[in-house]
C-alpha positions in Angstrom: 57.5 33.4 -8.6 60.0 33.0 -11.2 63.5 34.5 -10.6 65.7 36.9 -12.5 69.1 35.1 -12.8 71.7 37.3 -12.2 75.8 37.4 -13.7 78.5 39.2 -11.8 81.4 40.3 -13.9 84.0 41.0 -10.7 84.7 39.7 -7.4 86.7 42.1 -5.8 85.5 45.0 -3.1 82.7 46.0 -5.1 81.7 42.1 -6.3 82.1 40.5 -2.6 81.1 43.2 -0.3 78.7 45.2 -2.2 77.0 43.5 -5.4 76.8 39.7 -4.1 75.5 40.2 -0.5 73.5 43.0 -1.5 71.6 40.6 -4.7 71.0 37.4 -2.7 69.4 39.8 0.0 66.5 40.0 -2.6 64.5 36.8 -3.1 63.2 38.0 -6.7 67.0 37.6 -7.8 69.2 34.5 -8.3 73.0 34.8 -8.4 74.1 32.4 -10.6 77.9 32.9 -11.8 80.4 35.0 -11.3 83.5 36.1 -13.2 86.7 36.1 -11.3 90.2 34.5 -10.8 89.0 34.6 -7.3 87.6 30.8 -7.4 88.3 29.4 -3.6 86.8 32.8 -2.4 83.5 32.6 -4.5 82.9 29.0 -3.4 83.5 29.6 0.1 81.4 32.4 -0.1 78.6 32.1 -2.2 77.6 27.9 -2.2 76.1 26.8 -5.4 77.3 29.8 -7.9 79.2 29.0 -10.7 82.8 30.7 -11.3 82.8 31.2 -15.3 86.3 31.4 -16.6 85.9 34.4 -18.9 83.4 37.3 -19.4 82.9 35.8 -23.0 81.4 32.6 -21.2 79.3 34.2 -18.8 77.6 36.1 -21.7 77.0 33.0 -24.0 74.6 31.7 -21.2 71.2 32.2 -22.2 69.5 31.6 -18.8 71.7 35.0 -17.5 68.9 38.0 -17.7 71.0 40.8 -15.9 74.6 41.3 -15.8 76.5 43.3 -13.0 79.6 45.0 -14.0 81.9 45.3 -11.1 84.9 45.1 -12.6 87.9 47.9 -12.2 86.4 51.2 -13.7 88.5 51.0 -16.7 87.0 48.0 -17.9 83.3 49.3 -17.1 82.4 50.3 -20.8 83.5 47.3 -22.4 82.2 44.9 -20.5 78.8 47.1 -20.1 78.7 47.1 -24.0 79.5 43.4 -24.7 76.8 42.3 -22.1 74.2 44.8 -24.0 75.8 43.3 -27.3 74.5 40.2 -25.9 71.0 41.1 -25.1 71.3 41.2 -21.4 69.9 43.9 -19.1 72.6 45.8 -17.6 73.9 47.1 -14.0 77.2 49.0 -14.1 79.0 50.0 -10.9 79.6 53.5 -10.4 81.6 55.2 -12.2 79.4 54.9 -14.8 81.7 55.0 -17.6 85.1 57.0 -18.5 83.2 60.0 -20.2 80.3 61.3 -21.5 80.8 60.0 -24.8 81.2 56.7 -23.2 78.0 56.9 -21.4 76.2 58.2 -24.6 77.1 55.1 -26.2 76.1 52.6 -23.9 72.7 54.4 -23.3 72.0 54.6 -27.1 72.7 50.7 -27.5 70.4 49.9 -24.5 67.8 51.8 -26.0 68.5 50.1 -29.6 68.7 46.7 -28.2 65.3 47.3 -25.9 67.5 46.3 -22.8 67.5 48.1 -19.6 70.5 50.2 -18.1 71.2 51.0 -14.8 74.2 52.6 -12.4 74.8 51.3 -8.6 74.7 54.7 -7.1 74.5 53.0 -3.8 75.0 56.1 -1.9 71.7 57.6 -2.5 70.5 54.8 0.1 73.2 55.6 2.9 71.3 56.5 6.0 72.8 60.3 6.6 71.8 61.6 2.9 68.0 59.9 3.3 67.9 61.9 6.7 69.6 64.9 4.9 66.8 64.1 1.7 63.9 64.3 4.3 65.1 67.4 5.9 65.5 69.4 2.7 62.2 67.7 1.7 60.1 68.6 4.6 61.9 72.3 4.5 63.0 72.0 8.0 65.9 74.4 6.6 64.1 76.6 4.8 65.1 77.4 1.2 69.0 76.0 1.4 71.9 78.3 0.6 74.7 76.4 1.5 75.2 72.4 1.1 78.7 70.7 2.4 79.5 67.3 1.7 82.6 65.7 3.0 84.2 62.3 2.2 87.7 62.5 4.3 89.6 59.9 5.5 93.0 59.1 6.5 95.1 57.0 4.5 98.8 58.4 4.3 99.8 55.3 2.4 98.6 54.3 -0.9 96.6 50.8 -1.3 96.9 50.2 -4.8 95.0 48.9 -7.5 93.1 50.8 -10.1 91.8 53.6 -8.3 95.3 55.0 -7.8 96.8 54.1 -11.0 96.9 56.8 -14.2 93.8 54.9 -16.1 90.7 56.3 -17.7 88.1 56.3 -14.8 90.9 56.3 -12.1 91.1 59.0 -9.2 89.2 60.2 -6.2 87.1 62.2 -8.2 85.7 59.2 -10.2 85.6 57.2 -7.0 84.4 59.2 -4.4 83.5 62.3 -6.5 80.6 59.8 -8.3 79.0 59.4 -4.9 79.1 63.0 -3.9 78.1 64.5 -7.2 75.0 62.0 -7.6 74.1 63.1 -4.3 74.2 67.0 -5.1 72.3 66.5 -8.3 69.5 64.3 -6.6 68.6 67.0 -4.3 69.4 70.4 -6.6 69.2 69.3 -10.2 72.4 70.1 -12.4 74.6 73.0 -11.2 75.1 76.0 -13.7 78.8 76.2 -13.5 81.7 74.2 -11.5 84.9 75.4 -10.1 87.5 72.6 -9.1 90.9 72.3 -7.2 92.1 68.6 -7.8 95.7 67.5 -6.8 97.7 65.0 -5.6 98.7 65.5 -1.8 100.4 62.1 -0.8 103.9 62.3 -1.9 103.5 59.1 -3.9 100.3 59.8 -5.5 100.2 60.0 -9.4 96.7 60.8 -9.4 94.4 63.1 -7.8 93.6 62.0 -4.6 92.3 65.2 -3.3 89.1 67.5 -4.6 87.2 70.6 -3.9 84.4 71.4 -5.9 81.9 74.5 -5.6 78.6 74.0 -7.5 76.7 77.0 -8.8 73.1 77.0 -8.2 72.7 80.5 -8.9 72.6 82.0 -4.7 73.1 78.6 -3.9 76.5 76.8 -3.4 77.3 73.1 -3.1 80.7 72.3 -1.7 81.9 69.0 -2.7 85.3 67.5 -0.7 87.1 64.7 -0.6 90.6 63.9 0.9 93.1 61.1 2.1 94.9 63.1 4.6 92.2 64.2 7.4 93.0 62.7 10.8 90.5 63.8 12.5 87.1 64.7 9.8 84.8 67.6 10.4 80.9 67.1 9.6 79.9 65.0 6.8 77.0 67.1 5.8 77.0 71.1 6.7 74.1 72.4 5.6 72.5 76.0 6.0 69.0 77.6 4.8 67.1 80.5 5.4 65.1 78.5 8.2 68.1 76.6 10.0 71.3 74.8 9.9 71.9 71.2 10.0 75.2 69.4 10.7 75.8 65.8 10.6 79.1 64.0 12.0 79.6 60.5 10.7 79.7 57.8 7.9 76.9 55.7 6.6 77.4 52.3 8.4 76.5 50.0 5.8 79.9 49.5 4.1 81.6 48.5 7.4 78.7 46.4 8.0 79.0 44.3 4.9 82.6 44.0 5.2 82.3 42.4 9.1 79.3 39.9 7.5 76.5 41.9 8.6 73.6 41.6 5.9 70.2 43.8 5.1 67.3 42.5 7.7 69.9 41.6 10.8 69.8 43.3 14.1 71.7 46.8 13.8 72.3 47.1 9.7 72.0 50.7 8.1 71.7 51.7 11.8 73.6 55.1 12.8 74.8 55.5 16.6 72.8 58.4 18.4 76.0 59.9 19.1 76.2 60.9 15.2 72.6 61.8 15.0 72.4 65.4 13.1 71.8 68.4 15.0 69.4 70.9 13.5 69.3 74.9 14.9 66.1 76.7 14.2 65.8 80.5 13.4 65.1 81.1 17.2 68.3 79.1 18.3 66.4 76.1 19.4 68.4 72.8 19.0 67.1 69.5 18.3 68.6 66.0 17.5 67.4 64.5 14.1 67.8 60.6 14.5 69.4 59.0 11.5 67.0 57.0 9.1 68.0 53.5 8.3 70.2 53.0 5.6 69.3 50.4 3.0 71.4 50.0 0.1 69.3 46.5 -0.7 66.5 48.6 -1.8 68.7 49.7 -5.0 68.3 46.0 -6.2 64.8 45.7 -5.0 64.1 48.2 -7.1 66.0 46.5 -10.1 63.9 43.3 -9.3 60.3 45.2 -9.5 61.5 47.1 -12.7 62.6 44.0 -14.6 59.5 41.9 -13.4 56.7 44.7 -13.1 57.8 47.1 -15.1 58.2 50.2 -12.3 60.7 53.0 -13.0 64.4 52.1 -12.7 65.8 52.6 -9.6 68.9 54.6 -11.0 68.5 56.0 -14.6 71.9 56.0 -16.5 70.7 59.4 -17.6 71.3 60.4 -13.9 74.9 59.1 -14.0 75.8 60.8 -17.2 75.0 64.0 -15.8 77.2 63.2 -12.9 79.9 62.3 -15.4 79.0 65.8 -17.3 80.2 67.7 -13.9 83.7 65.4 -13.7 84.6 66.3 -16.9 83.7 70.2 -16.0 85.5 69.7 -12.7 88.6 68.1 -14.3 88.8 71.0 -16.9 88.3 73.3 -14.6 91.0 72.1 -12.4 93.5 72.2 -15.2 92.7 75.8 -16.3 92.3 76.9 -13.3 88.8 78.9 -13.9 85.0 78.1 -13.8 83.6 75.7 -16.2 79.9 76.4 -17.2 77.7 73.6 -17.7 76.2 73.2 -20.8 
């Protein structure tokens, strides 16, 4: 079978920990080249993969079918646009772009060039989110009225890098908010309105490192929260419906597994520890343990390969991530104006 040849832009955390290992986990894909200043790291990690000196050099290679943009977020738009103009299919890491306007331009450009455009919303394949989605789809909780998702951690000191600099697409809302918003939209669709509180909490922060969003779904509320000063996190998911409640502690294990060198398909990859399995309380008070489904980030790239080679639906439509940017922009406006913003 002929493989789809992939070029990767960026070899920081996203490129090295997520994209390169996940691309290499799919037999129908071949990672051929990486644009990065970290030549020694690529030569150590990826035997036989070429290091391109520039984005221009990578895009000039006619053998590259698919370009994955894993550069810092402020560069997503420019790199994705250049790749589409060069006639490549494109995957962009989240956040898709720094604005809805940029997203619209990329979507229109992909359509005009007849190229596929997708966004790496990998946390649709988190083990805990897959479990939550299954419980809701099976109506184990009845009709959901309260959905709460937290992404809390304890990082009192800045790590540095683009995420904590005052640049477009930076800050916690674009970073972790892109994940939490995408998950909520996958479950419930676009909200009617958003009310947001976004602030820098750490003394040295110059971008928002805390957010609390309330998404209005009529009688349902979706609360999305992230912070960097939480030493003892509460539930990652807290969901109440008219037939029961579901609580789930702990985060998906795949990021830490990939950092540690574990790869998809190896024993333990994507699995949850039993102590963190979700607890469901039924109407009669009966409590049951819900084993966590196995996480599978590699399914995103399996879907990309099937889409490009067999014409199956793309695993993440760029329009979905555009909808997430609409919520992000409304949330940012809500925090500044201290009021609820309708989603048009």
